[in-house]
N, C-alpha and C positions, 0 to 999 in steps of 0.2 A: 569588563568593557564586552560589547557583544558586537560592534560592527565598526571597528577601527580600520585604520589602512593596512595595518601588517597581518599577513594571513600566514599559514602554513607554508606556504610558497612550494606547494608539491610540483606544480609546473613552472618551470623557469622560464626566463625570457629565451634563454637559448633553445629549450626543447619547443617553444612555441614557434620560433623560427625554423626550426628543423620540420615541424609539422606544415608549416606554410610552404616551405620547400619541397616538401613531398608532393604536396597538391599542385605545386608549379611544373616539378618534374612530369606528374601524368598530364598536364596540358601541352608540354613540350613533346611527348611522346604519342601526341594524338587523340586526347580526350577532348572533347566538347565543352563538358562542364564537371566540376568534380567538387566535392564537399570532403573535408577531413576533419576528424574527430579524435583529440588526444585527451585519454583518461588516465589519471594516476589517483590510486588509493593507499590508504595504510590503515591497519586496524590492529589493537591490542586487546587482548582477552585475558581475564584472570578467572578460573574455574576453581570452586570450592566443593569438596564432597564432605559431608557430615561435620561442617565446621574447620577444615584443615585444608590448605591450599593443594590442589590436585594437578593443576596445569596452568601455564603460563605462555600464551602465543604470541606472535608478532608476525603479521603477514604485510606484504606490499605488492601491488599489482600495478603495472603500466601497459597500455596498449594504445595503437594507432590505427584507427579504422579508416578506409578509403572508400568513397564512393563515387564510382566512375560511370560518367555518361558519354557514350562515343557511338557514333554511327547509328543512333536510334537503338542503341543496346547499353544495358545497364549491370553492374557488378559490385559487390562489396568484397573486401579484403581486409587482412588485419595482420600488425605484426607487433611484436614487442621490442623490436629493434630500433634505436634511436642515433644511428651512424648516417652520416649524410651519404656516403657511398652505398652503403647498403640500401638506404631509402631510395636513391634514385634507380637501383635494380629492380627493386621491390616495385615501384611506381610503372617502370617499362614492362615488367612482367605482367602487372594487373592490367594495363590497357591492351596488351597483346591478347590476355584471357578474354577481356570482353569482347574483342572483336570477333571472336569466333561464336558468340552465343547469338540466339535467336532474337530476332528485332522485335522490339517493344516500343512504339513511337510515343506512348503516353509517359514514358519516364525522362523526369527534367528537373530541374532545381526549383524552388518555389520562386514566386516573383519578388522581386528586391523590394518592393513596396510592403510586403507581408511579413519581412524579417525584423527581428529586434534590432533597435539601434542603441540602446542604453545598457547593455549587459557588459560593461567594460573591464571591471575588476572582479567579479564574480561575487561580491560582497553587498550588492545593492538590495538583496531583500533582507540582509542581516541574519544569515544562517551560519556563519562562522564566528565561533566563540574563542576569544583570545587565551582563555583558560585553557585550551588545550596545549599550548605552548609551554605550560608549566607544569603539565602531567608527567609523572615519573612512575618507574615500576613501583615504589614504595606508596605513593598515593593510591594507583590502581588496586594494589593488594589490600591496603586499608580499607577502602571502599567495600571490597568484596567481603573481607573479614567482618565488618561491622554490620553487614545486612544478614548474617548467619544468625540463627537462634538454634541450631542442634546442640543439644547439651547444656544450655542455659536455663536458668531456674525460671524464667518467664514463658518457657515453653510447654504449655498444659494441653494434655491430649485426652484428659478423661478416661473413658473406658478403652482407648484405642490407644495402640501403640506406634510411636514415630519410629518409621524404618530408616528411613534415608532423606537427606536434604542433598539437592544439587542446585548450587547458586552461582551465577556468572557475572561479573562486571566487564563491560567492553566499551570501548570508545574509537572513533573511528573519523577520518576526512575524507571526501570525496570530491576530486577537481577535475572539471572537464572544460576543455577549450576546443570550440568549433568554429570553423570558417569554411567559406566556400568561393569559388571563383568569379561569383557575380559581386563581390564585396562583403558579405556577411562576415561578422566575426564577433563570437561572443563568449563569455566565461561564466560559470557556477561552481561556486565552492560552498560545501555543506559541512557541517561536523556534526557527530551524533555521540551522545553518551545514552548508556542503557544498562539496566539492572534486569534480571530473570531470576526465578527461582521455581524449583518444582519439589513438593513435599509428598513422600508417600508414607500411608499410614496403614497399619493392620486393625480392622474393627474386631470387635467382639465375636464376629461370626465366622473370623479367620480369613476373611477376604480381603485384599489390598485395594487401596483407593489412593488416587493422586490427584493433587490440586497444582495449579501452575499460575504465575501470575508475572507482569512484567510492568517496566515503566521506562520510556526514554524521553530524550529532548535534545534538540539542537545546542542547549546551554547546559553546562554544569550546575549552575546554579537553578536550574529549572528541573533537574532531575530530582524526583521524589525519594528519598532514600529511607530505609529503616521500617520499610512496610511490605515489600514483596514477599519475603518469606512467611512474615506472619498472615497475609492474606492468603498466599498458597496454601498454607496450613489449615487456615479456617475453610477454604473450599474442599480441601481434601477431608476433613472431619464431617462436613455438612453432607457429603455423600453417604456416610455410613448407614446401613440400615435401610437400603431402598426396599420399596414394596411394588408388587405389580400393580398394574393400572390398566383398566379396560380400554380397548379402543373406542374410536367415536370421533365425532366432530366438536372441538372444542376451541374455546379462547386461547389464543397462543400469544405470549408475552416473551419476547427475546431480548436478552441482555445486551447491553452496548458492547460488551467485549467480545461479542460473536456477531453482532446484527450486519456487519459489512459480507457476511456469506451469502445473505438474500439480496442485497442490491447489486452484487458483483455480476450476475448473469445479466441483469436489466442493462448495465453500463456496458458489458461486452456486446450485447444485441444492437446497441447504438453505433457500433463501429461500421462505417461504410463496407469495408473489406468483407465482413460477414455478411453484409446485405447483400452485395454485388454476386457473392458466391452462394446465395439464398440458404444461407445458414443462420438467419436470425429470426426470431419470432417477432420481431418488431419492424421487419420491412414494410414498407409503404405507411409507416405510422407518423412521419413527420408533419407537425401541425396537428395531428390527431388525438382526442382524450382516450387515453388506454389504461388509465390507472384511476384510483380513489382521488378525488378533490384534494386529500390530505397530503398527497404527495408532492412534495416540492423539492427537487435536487438542484444545486447549483455547483458550478466550478468556481470556487475561490482561489484562482490559481496564483494571483500576484499579492496574497495577504502576507506582510513582512513577519518575519520570525517564526514561522509556522511549518511544519513539516509538509514535504511535497510541493510548497510554492516554487514557482520557477517563472523565469521571463519568456524563455523560448522553449521550443520542443525540440527533437532531435534534427529537425529539418532546419532549423534556425527561426520558425514560424513564432511571431510574438503571440503569446498567450493573452487571455484577457478574461476577467470575471464575467461570467455569463450563465444564464438559465440554460440547464439542461431539460428538467422536467418542472413545469409549472402547473401547479394545481390539477395535475393528473395528466396535462398536456404535453406531449413530445415537443420539444423546442429545437433540438439540434441533432445533428448526427456529426460523427467525429471523422471527418475526411481530409485525408492528406492529399498534397498535390497530386500523386499518381492516380488515387482513385476517384480525385476530383474531374481529371481529364478523362478516364477511362468510363465514368458513369455520366459524365456531362451535366454534375452538379456543383454548386459553389464550393470551394475550400474553406475548412474551419481549421481545426490543428489535429494532430494525430490521435491524440487521447485525452482523457480527463486527467487533470494535475491533483487537485485536492477537493474530491467530491465531499459536499456539506449536505446533509439531509435536514431541512428546516422543522423545527418544533411543528407539532400539529396538537390543537387542543380537545377538548371533550365537547359533548353535545352543548354544554352552556357556554362554549367560547372560552373556557379557562384554561390556561395552559398548563399542562402535566408535566412532571421533570424528570424523575428516574423510574426504575422497574418497580420499586415499591409502590409510588403513586399511581402508577399503570395498572399494576395488579389490584389495589384498591378500586379502581375505576371499572376494572372488568369483572371483578366479583370472583368468578370460579374459572379454572382452566389450568394451563400447564405453562410453567416458566422455563424457558431453554436457555441453559448457560452454557452448552457445548454442541458442537457438530461431530459426529464420528462417521466419517465417510459419506459416500453418496454422491449423486451427481444430477445435473440439469442439462437437459437436451437443448441445445443452442437453437436447433431448428423449429421446435415446436414449444419449448418452453417448460415442457413437464419435466418435474423432478422428484428425486425420492434420497432424503436424508435421514441419517441415524442421529438421533439426538439423545441428551442427558440433562437432565434439570430436576425440577420439582413440580408436584401438584400443589395447587393452591385453592383455598376454598374461603369465602367472604373476605378475599383480599389478604390472607394470612397462609403462609407456608404449611403445609401438612405434613409432607413426606418427600424424599427423593425418589426419582424414577430413572431407570437406565432402560436401554435395550428397547427403545421405541422409534418409531419410524413416521415421519411425516411424508405424505404424498400429495401432489397437485400439479398445478400449472402457474406458472409465475404471473401470468395476466390476471388470473382469478385470484392468485394470493394478494397480489398488490391491489386488486379492487376491492379488498376487503381489509384495507388498513383501517384501523381506528384510532390509534394514537401514535405520536412520535415524541419522546422527549427531548431535553435539551441536555443530557448527560454524555453526549459524545467524548471518548478518551482524548484528551488534549495530545497525549503522546503518539497519536496515529495520524498519517496523513487523510485516512478514510474517516470523515467525520459524521459517523453515523450512530445515532442516540439509540436507546432502549425503544423497542417498537411493539406495537399490539395488532393481530389480526384475529377476525371472527371467524368461526366455522372453519378450521382446520382440521384435515383429516389426519387422525393419529392411529397408528397400529400398535397393538401391545405387544 
């Protein structure tokens, strides 16, 4: 069952009542408007080292955040106490502290008409799996043990030697209840089940190489088991015997497991706070064509059962599925209530929930799928499977990233490459987008597929 009435009940009705009481206490002590957010989470982890149980951990967290608007001033405060008398004192002290801050007349709650009305139970999007209720320490250890391949007969390394396997299983539940003094109340509950594995091998050259892979899902049945360690080992072995590669301008194919690294600076640059502070390379871009016509990015915020989906943001503002970039044209800025009033522009939401980059076909209008098909389309270039440090300047869009991956010719991988660097500008890079697949990883909220760009500058 994935969307029943029973939940983990991390947040009890008593705790919800205490959170609302804290908000009411702040109003009594002189706040004009108040928002309260109660968060509870629990996580269990089983870590394996070389096929043996290495560590078992259980962690739980609880916090109350109070957002106070008083006398044209604003402040945020937090506590982990849920005692009525303590919360009364906490609220009173918080209001007193806000009243000595500098005035900021643009701080206020969002209009009631913008807030979500239907997030009543926290399970509306179907992100809580009742299988979590039947998890036990034994079940968790079994999943972790079954993922391991160290010392097993099927673990083949050829001329390389397997040095270590670090494998981990974890599951968690996050529960949030948010309310404000204008009548908004909403809840979001989400479970997560995950496996990750890192394999380290020694090649015949004596150098060590590591491969990493992971999978996760809001549902236990959706977690793909029995392949993370094998995939991580395959990735480690594929890196052995790297060759030097000359620098130059080449086609670049970026694997879906790391492609979000390149869209992240674009999304950050669409934040109104960055634009207002003159630290965005996309200022004055709203409604303008800034990228390749092949780039279409949407926010699929309300997709049931998918990671990252949510009905409201931290202000309580209702999300919606919407275009962010369509055919290379910027369609929205992410603008919270404060930035809207300060900049004199319409509010949207505070940030993207579930970014989805849509597939983009080849010159014949045919859709390409994964990295292998895209390499075939591109012919020759470099296939990037990892980023090793680097940064992007948020003001100019200039970037420099270390990469690892493979050279390919005639659509086929020829040899691994390491210690190369790509440099350029985000606007230029995304104007040279030539393919976007449909192989985004289902386990992530960032639904960014394998991509390819032409004329990317590589340094050897």
